[in-house]
C-alpha positions as CSV (number, residue, x, y, z in Angstrom):
1,M,-63.4,20.7,25.8
2,T,-64.7,18.0,28.0
3,T,-66.6,15.3,26.1
4,I,-68.1,11.9,27.0
5,A,-65.2,10.3,25.2
6,S,-62.7,12.1,27.5
7,A,-64.9,11.2,30.5
8,Q,-64.8,7.5,29.5
9,E,-61.0,7.7,29.2
10,A,-60.7,9.2,32.6
11,L,-62.8,6.5,34.2
12,S,-60.8,3.8,32.5
13,H,-57.6,5.3,33.7
14,W,-58.9,5.3,37.3
15,Q,-60.0,1.7,37.2
16,Q,-56.6,0.8,35.7
17,A,-54.8,2.7,38.4
18,L,-56.8,1.0,41.2
19,A,-56.1,-2.4,39.7
20,V,-52.3,-1.9,39.5
21,A,-52.0,-0.1,42.9
22,T,-53.8,-3.0,44.7
23,G,-51.7,-5.8,43.1
24,G,-53.9,-6.5,40.1
25,K,-53.3,-6.0,36.5
26,I,-54.7,-4.7,33.2
27,F,-54.9,-6.7,30.0
28,T,-56.6,-6.9,26.6
29,T,-58.4,-9.7,24.8
30,H,-59.3,-9.3,21.1
31,G,-60.0,-5.5,21.4
32,C,-61.5,-5.7,24.9
33,S,-59.6,-3.8,27.7
34,W,-59.9,-5.3,31.2
35,A,-58.9,-4.3,34.8
36,W,-58.5,-6.9,37.5
37,Q,-58.9,-5.5,41.0
38,P,-58.0,-8.3,43.5
39,V,-59.0,-6.6,46.7
40,R,-62.6,-6.5,45.6
41,K,-62.3,-9.7,43.5
42,R,-63.7,-7.6,40.6
43,L,-63.0,-7.9,36.8
44,I,-64.0,-4.9,34.8
45,L,-64.4,-4.4,31.0
46,L,-63.7,-0.9,30.0
47,F,-65.8,0.7,27.3
48,P,-65.5,-1.8,24.4
49,E,-66.4,-0.6,21.0
50,H,-67.5,-4.1,20.1
51,A,-67.5,-7.1,22.5
52,D,-68.1,-10.6,21.3
53,S,-67.2,-14.1,22.4
54,A,-63.6,-13.8,21.0
55,G,-62.9,-11.1,23.5
56,L,-65.1,-12.2,26.4
57,R,-64.4,-15.9,26.7
58,P,-60.6,-15.7,27.3
59,A,-61.2,-12.9,29.9
60,F,-63.8,-15.0,31.7
61,A,-61.4,-17.9,31.8
62,E,-58.8,-15.6,33.3
63,G,-61.3,-14.2,35.8
64,M,-62.1,-17.8,36.9
65,R,-58.4,-18.5,37.3
66,L,-57.9,-15.3,39.4
67,G,-60.9,-16.0,41.6
68,A,-63.2,-13.1,40.5
69,R,-66.5,-12.8,42.3
70,R,-67.9,-10.1,40.1
71,V,-67.6,-9.1,36.5
72,E,-68.7,-5.7,35.3
73,A,-68.7,-3.7,32.1
74,W,-68.7,0.1,31.6
75,V,-70.2,0.8,28.2
76,N,-70.9,3.8,26.0
77,S,-74.6,4.3,25.7
78,G,-74.4,4.3,21.9
79,S,-72.3,1.1,21.6
80,D,-73.7,-2.2,20.5
81,A,-74.1,-4.3,23.6
82,T,-75.6,-7.3,21.9
83,G,-72.5,-9.4,22.5
84,L,-72.6,-8.5,26.2
85,K,-76.2,-9.3,26.6
86,D,-75.8,-12.6,24.8
87,A,-73.0,-13.4,27.3
88,G,-75.3,-12.8,30.2
89,F,-74.6,-9.1,31.1
90,T,-77.6,-7.0,32.2
91,D,-77.9,-3.3,32.9
92,N,-77.2,-1.9,36.4
93,A,-77.7,1.8,37.3
94,Q,-76.7,4.2,34.5
95,I,-73.6,6.4,34.7
96,A,-74.3,10.1,34.7
97,W,-71.4,12.2,33.5
98,H,-71.0,15.7,35.0
99,A,-68.4,18.4,34.2
100,G,-67.8,22.0,35.2
101,R,-66.4,24.5,37.7
102,L,-67.6,24.7,41.3
103,A,-70.3,27.4,41.9
104,I,-70.9,27.1,45.7
105,P,-68.4,28.6,48.2
106,M,-66.6,26.1,50.5
107,E,-67.5,27.9,53.7
108,R,-70.7,26.1,54.2
109,W,-69.4,23.3,56.5
110,E,-67.6,23.7,59.8
111,G,-65.7,20.4,59.7
112,K,-62.2,19.8,58.3
113,I,-61.0,18.5,55.0
114,R,-57.6,16.7,55.2
115,L,-55.6,15.5,52.2
116,G,-53.5,12.3,52.2
117,N,-53.7,8.6,52.7
118,N,-53.1,8.4,56.4
119,V,-56.5,6.9,57.5
120,P,-55.9,4.7,60.6
121,E,-59.6,3.7,60.6
122,A,-59.4,2.2,57.1
123,T,-59.5,-1.6,56.8
124,G,-59.7,-4.2,54.1
125,A,-60.3,-3.1,50.5
126,D,-60.7,0.5,51.6
127,A,-57.2,0.6,53.1
128,A,-55.6,-1.2,50.2
129,E,-57.1,1.3,47.7
130,L,-55.5,4.2,49.4
131,K,-52.3,2.9,47.8
132,V,-53.5,4.4,44.5
133,T,-52.3,7.8,45.8
134,N,-48.7,6.6,45.6
135,L,-48.9,4.9,42.2
136,W,-47.9,7.9,40.3
137,R,-44.7,8.2,42.4
138,D,-43.8,4.5,42.0
139,P,-41.0,3.9,39.5
140,S,-41.4,0.1,39.9
141,S,-45.0,0.0,38.7
142,Q,-45.8,-2.6,36.0
143,L,-47.1,0.3,33.8
144,S,-44.7,1.9,31.3
145,S,-43.6,5.5,31.9
146,G,-46.2,7.9,30.6
147,H,-49.2,5.5,30.9
148,P,-52.3,7.7,31.6
149,A,-53.2,5.6,34.7
150,L,-50.0,6.9,36.3
151,R,-51.3,10.5,36.5
152,R,-51.4,12.1,39.9
153,V,-54.1,11.0,42.4
154,E,-55.0,12.6,45.7
155,H,-57.4,11.5,48.5
156,A,-59.5,13.8,50.7
157,L,-61.1,13.0,54.0
158,A,-63.9,15.0,55.8
159,R,-63.8,14.9,59.6
160,T,-66.0,16.7,62.1
161,E,-64.5,18.9,64.7
162,E,-64.6,15.9,67.0
163,G,-62.5,13.9,64.5
164,D,-65.2,11.6,63.2
165,I,-65.0,10.6,59.5
166,V,-68.1,11.7,57.6
167,G,-66.9,11.6,54.0
168,R,-64.1,10.9,51.5
169,G,-63.2,11.0,47.9
170,F,-60.4,10.7,45.3
171,V,-59.3,12.9,42.5
172,Q,-57.1,12.0,39.5
173,Q,-55.4,14.4,37.2
174,G,-57.0,14.3,33.7
175,L,-55.2,14.3,30.4
176,N,-56.9,17.6,29.4
177,G,-56.4,19.5,32.6
178,Q,-59.6,18.4,34.3
179,A,-59.7,16.9,37.8
180,M,-61.6,13.6,37.7
181,V,-63.5,13.0,41.0
182,H,-64.0,9.3,42.1
183,S,-65.6,7.5,44.9
184,L,-67.1,10.6,46.5
185,A,-69.1,9.5,49.5
186,V,-70.8,11.2,52.5
187,G,-72.3,9.4,55.5
188,K,-76.1,9.3,55.5
189,G,-76.4,11.2,58.7
190,H,-74.2,14.1,57.4
191,R,-75.7,14.8,53.9
192,R,-77.1,18.1,52.8
193,Q,-74.9,19.9,55.3
194,G,-72.1,21.0,52.9
195,V,-69.8,18.1,53.4
196,G,-69.8,17.0,49.8
197,T,-69.3,20.5,48.6
198,A,-66.3,21.0,51.0
199,L,-64.8,17.7,49.7
200,L,-65.2,18.9,46.1
201,H,-63.4,22.1,46.9
202,G,-60.6,20.2,48.7
203,L,-60.1,17.8,45.9
204,S,-60.2,20.5,43.3
205,R,-57.4,22.4,45.0
206,S,-55.3,19.3,45.8
207,L,-53.8,19.1,42.3
208,I,-52.8,22.8,42.2
209,N,-49.1,23.3,41.4
210,P,-47.7,25.5,44.2
211,L,-45.1,26.9,41.7
212,D,-47.9,28.0,39.3
213,P,-51.0,28.8,41.4
214,P,-54.1,29.8,39.5
215,D,-56.1,33.0,39.8
216,E,-57.5,33.2,43.3
217,D,-61.1,33.3,41.9
218,A,-60.5,30.5,39.4
219,T,-61.5,26.9,40.2
220,Q,-60.4,23.6,38.7
221,E,-62.7,22.1,36.1
222,L,-64.1,18.9,37.6
223,L,-65.3,15.7,35.9
224,A,-67.4,13.1,37.7
225,A,-69.2,9.9,37.0
226,S,-72.1,9.0,39.3
227,P,-75.4,7.2,39.5
228,P,-78.3,9.4,38.4
229,S,-79.4,9.8,42.1
230,S,-76.4,12.2,42.6
231,A,-77.3,14.4,39.6
232,D,-79.0,17.1,41.8
233,F,-75.9,17.3,44.0
234,F,-73.5,17.9,41.1
235,S,-75.8,20.3,39.3
236,A,-76.2,22.4,42.5
237,N,-72.4,22.6,42.7
238,G,-72.2,24.0,39.2
239,L,-71.4,20.9,37.1
240,R,-73.5,20.3,34.0
241,L,-74.8,17.0,32.8
242,L,-72.7,15.8,29.8
243,G,-74.7,12.6,29.1
244,R,-75.2,9.1,30.3
245,G,-73.5,5.7,29.9
246,R,-74.2,2.1,30.8
247,H,-72.9,0.0,33.7
248,M,-73.6,-3.7,33.1
249,I,-73.1,-6.7,35.4
250,L,-72.6,-10.3,34.5
251,R,-75.4,-11.8,36.6
252,S,-74.7,-15.4,36.0
253,W,-71.1,-15.2,37.3
254,S,-70.2,-17.6,40.1
């Protein structure tokens, strides 16, 4: 059964995978778990049960040393955030958790969905983050064998018939069989045309084991974290709202 706790774990594993795949690291400080993502100069605190100065100060010092430009915290909506607020964190847009199986057929869009990390147009941080699709195959990773951040990741790209990129997204294999969708995005001029739905279908099928294919009518259970503005999209595609979480930013960081 998909719960908010499992959704939080999945998002943590994704942020950890991005950190390691792009040359960063994951570390802990007095019960606080952190992911350092160097290509975006971003330090992220991952769902602390209790955050106070003992856990925050050494991480801030490490962030300064690494050259972080942004410090964020993902927080359970029911957790005590007093320590974070005292340190200068303020609320950003909420997280909306969605889970379920796709309810809309894929044949709504006439473009093409392609799996893989070969995206010649990608540059900068976007290009570097495509390496996350190879992390689960990399025996030299700093992560120990069996670490949940090493679970399989696939990338999908949506192109028009003319070859223009109009959308993309990632999916990571979940610990309980779900497929966790990340960074799903569709260009402004191509929304409400079925591109997002086509991407969800492509991502959901990308993790299928060819030696053990599912029933033809079955679809992979998806799990997604998004801003509340995307709630209607996920609901229309059959995913139910599980609940909400908090995304906080350290505004005073320099």
